[in-house]
C-alpha positions as a printed NumPy array, in Angstrom:
array([[ 26.818,  -3.166,   7.109],
       [ 24.565,  -2.441,   4.358],
       [ 23.661,   0.101,   2.758],
       [ 20.015,   1.358,   1.201],
       [ 20.456,   3.95 ,  -1.747],
       [ 17.56 ,   6.125,  -1.396],
       [ 16.155,   9.032,  -3.573],
       [ 14.865,  10.832,  -0.892],
       [ 15.928,  12.03 ,   2.688],
       [ 12.336,  10.203,   3.394],
       [ 13.291,   6.834,   2.049],
       [ 11.84 ,   7.226,  -1.157],
       [ 12.605,   4.266,  -3.974],
       [ 14.962,   4.826,  -7.176],
       [ 13.21 ,   4.552, -10.334],
       [ 14.528,   3.068, -13.503],
       [ 16.625,   6.314, -14.656],
       [ 18.384,   6.333, -11.412],
       [ 19.195,   2.978, -11.345],
       [ 21.351,   3.   , -14.102],
       [ 25.053,   2.219, -14.724],
       [ 27.853,   3.092, -17.374],
       [ 30.683,   1.157, -18.575],
       [ 32.941,   1.31 , -21.22 ],
       [ 30.224,  -0.454, -23.644],
       [ 27.415,   1.803, -22.699],
       [ 24.331,   2.833, -19.75 ],
       [ 22.622,  -0.321, -18.385],
       [ 20.129,  -1.513, -15.127],
       [ 22.137,  -2.514, -12.78 ],
       [ 21.284,  -6.502, -11.941],
       [ 21.711,  -8.361,  -8.886],
       [ 24.722,  -9.114,  -7.504],
       [ 26.747,  -6.278,  -9.492],
       [ 29.365,  -4.272,  -7.716],
       [ 28.206,  -0.599,  -8.318],
       [ 30.715,   2.541,  -7.538],
       [ 28.597,   5.302,  -6.361],
       [ 28.344,   8.41 ,  -4.471],
       [ 25.961,   9.803,  -1.789],
       [ 25.034,  13.226,  -1.221],
       [ 23.989,  12.264,   2.479],
       [ 23.598,   9.66 ,   4.801],
       [ 19.601,   9.661,   5.468],
       [ 18.328,   7.296,   8.052],
       [ 14.992,   6.448,   9.364],
       [ 14.242,   5.111,  12.6  ],
       [ 13.261,   1.876,  10.853],
       [ 15.715,   2.548,   8.192],
       [ 18.782,   3.292,   9.486],
       [ 21.25 ,   2.416,   6.484],
       [ 19.643,   5.096,   3.977],
       [ 22.147,   6.818,   1.831],
       [ 20.456,   9.852,  -0.351],
       [ 22.45 ,   9.34 ,  -3.76 ],
       [ 24.186,  11.612,  -5.625],
       [ 24.028,  12.61 ,  -9.092],
       [ 27.152,  11.489, -10.215],
       [ 26.739,   8.601, -12.835],
       [ 27.278,   4.986, -10.926],
       [ 30.094,   2.807, -12.294],
       [ 29.996,  -0.905, -13.036],
       [ 32.907,  -2.848, -11.148],
       [ 32.778,  -6.283, -11.829],
       [ 30.152,  -8.54 , -10.052],
       [ 30.061, -10.781,  -7.273],
       [ 29.96 , -14.555,  -8.256],
       [ 26.665, -16.894,  -6.742],
       [ 29.065, -19.072,  -4.757],
       [ 30.461, -16.069,  -2.796],
       [ 27.282, -14.742,  -1.706],
       [ 27.677, -17.096,   1.429],
       [ 30.278, -14.785,   2.582],
       [ 27.912, -11.878,   3.004],
       [ 24.903, -13.355,   4.886],
       [ 24.134, -11.958,   8.085],
       [ 23.031, -13.982,  11.36 ],
       [ 20.434, -12.002,  13.293],
       [ 18.383, -13.966,  16.125],
       [ 15.415, -13.714,  14.228],
       [ 13.683, -11.368,  11.308],
       [ 12.656,  -8.751,  13.713],
       [ 10.782, -10.761,  15.798],
       [  7.853, -12.853,  14.623],
       [  5.031, -12.383,  11.811],
       [  5.323, -10.48 ,   8.929],
       [  5.288,  -6.559,  10.082],
       [  6.649,  -4.603,  12.769],
       [  4.302,  -2.118,  14.478],
       [  5.928,   1.641,  13.921],
       [  4.901,   3.333,  17.274],
       [  7.099,  -0.05 ,  18.796],
       [  9.681,   2.006,  16.483],
       [  8.969,   5.035,  17.558],
       [  8.953,   4.718,  20.997],
       [ 11.8  ,   3.089,  21.087],
       [ 10.422,  -0.518,  22.283],
       [ 12.117,  -2.147,  19.208],
       [ 15.273,  -0.837,  17.963],
       [ 16.254,  -1.533,  14.502],
       [ 19.988,  -1.915,  13.986],
       [ 19.216,  -2.729,  10.65 ],
       [ 16.421,  -2.992,   8.002],
       [ 18.11 ,  -5.513,   5.078],
       [ 19.398,  -8.976,   6.167],
       [ 20.715, -11.656,   3.826],
       [ 19.822, -15.021,   5.168],
       [ 20.056, -18.245,   4.635],
       [ 15.958, -20.06 ,   4.972],
       [ 14.878, -23.448,   5.717],
       [ 11.827, -24.745,   3.539],
       [ 11.085, -22.113,   1.2  ],
       [  8.37 , -22.632,  -0.781],
       [  6.713, -19.54 ,  -3.054],
       [  3.341, -19.136,  -3.694],
       [  0.361, -17.095,  -5.279],
       [ -2.316, -16.402,  -2.471],
       [ -6.104, -16.125,  -2.986],
       [ -5.608, -12.52 ,  -4.091],
       [ -2.811, -13.659,  -6.587],
       [ -0.229, -11.745,  -4.294],
       [  3.642, -13.185,  -4.47 ],
       [  4.463, -14.683,  -1.136],
       [  7.22 , -17.134,   0.572],
       [  6.867, -19.267,   3.294],
       [  9.911, -20.34 ,   5.205],
       [ 11.563, -20.842,   8.567],
       [ 14.362, -18.888,   9.815],
       [ 15.957, -19.811,  13.2  ],
       [ 13.284, -21.817,  13.553],
       [ 10.816, -19.094,  13.435],
       [  8.323, -19.396,  10.622],
       [  7.605, -16.628,   8.022],
       [  5.121, -15.836,   5.407],
       [  6.141, -12.568,   3.737],
       [  5.305, -10.912,   0.311],
       [  7.434, -10.964,  -2.521],
       [  8.813,  -8.14 ,  -4.417],
       [ 11.647,  -9.761,  -6.557],
       [ 11.18 ,  -9.047, -10.254],
       [ 11.947, -12.777, -10.98 ],
       [  9.196, -14.408,  -8.784],
       [  7.446, -16.189, -11.725],
       [ 10.661, -17.627, -13.1  ],
       [ 11.166, -19.496,  -9.331],
       [  7.478, -20.135,  -8.832],
       [  7.126, -22.116, -12.441],
       [ 10.452, -23.877, -12.225],
       [ 12.754, -21.474, -14.472],
       [ 15.238, -20.895, -12.138],
       [ 15.826, -23.094,  -8.57 ],
       [ 16.39 , -21.03 ,  -5.455],
       [ 19.663, -21.722,  -2.891],
       [ 17.626, -20.558,   0.172],
       [ 19.388, -17.212,   0.399],
       [ 16.982, -13.952,   0.396],
       [ 17.293, -10.45 ,   0.954],
       [ 14.412,  -9.378,   3.583],
       [ 14.033,  -5.561,   3.959],
       [ 12.153,  -4.221,   6.677],
       [  9.724,  -1.518,   4.657],
       [  8.44 ,   2.145,   5.323],
       [  5.866,   2.179,   7.68 ],
       [  2.242,   1.616,   6.13 ],
       [ -0.965,   2.139,   7.963],
       [  0.81 ,   1.637,  11.316],
       [  3.463,  -1.317,  10.492],
       [  6.696,  -1.9  ,   8.806],
       [  6.201,  -4.764,   6.705],
       [  8.646,  -7.345,   6.273],
       [  9.562,  -8.047,   2.182],
       [ 11.553, -10.708,   0.396],
       [ 13.248,  -8.189,  -1.491],
       [ 15.587, -10.449,  -3.557],
       [ 15.571, -14.464,  -4.058],
       [ 19.254, -15.931,  -4.424]])
């Protein structure tokens, strides 16, 4: 089960000050694959993001890290990424026609390709379980992958975002 830390009961994202941890050397921003101990004030599920938990004001503590070679142990194996396409119609979720069990998926994909579209938006094209996806990318290191400075291992964290204009978009949140 994944946990999505949020800043508000309505699923608000975390700001730079809220994603800091402390260790014996000081206070730092959390990085991918770090193990962090944090406290939550409440479970704040939404119908499209059931794993949301409201963070408390207790400082976060670093508890080592996950080695990149271990990431395969954490993979999810859903049949699809909430169906085909790049979004889910929110009304289908609200009416119970589509049930979201979890809105975060860590999956190994095939045929992964990164590109900038005609509007200069960051995109990832790939296959998961023989279904083609073409999704927006929010990973802050996207340009390091597209220019070859980093090589992806075919594992992506896919997030189902909050509702926007009646749709919940599927986003590549992190590239591994």
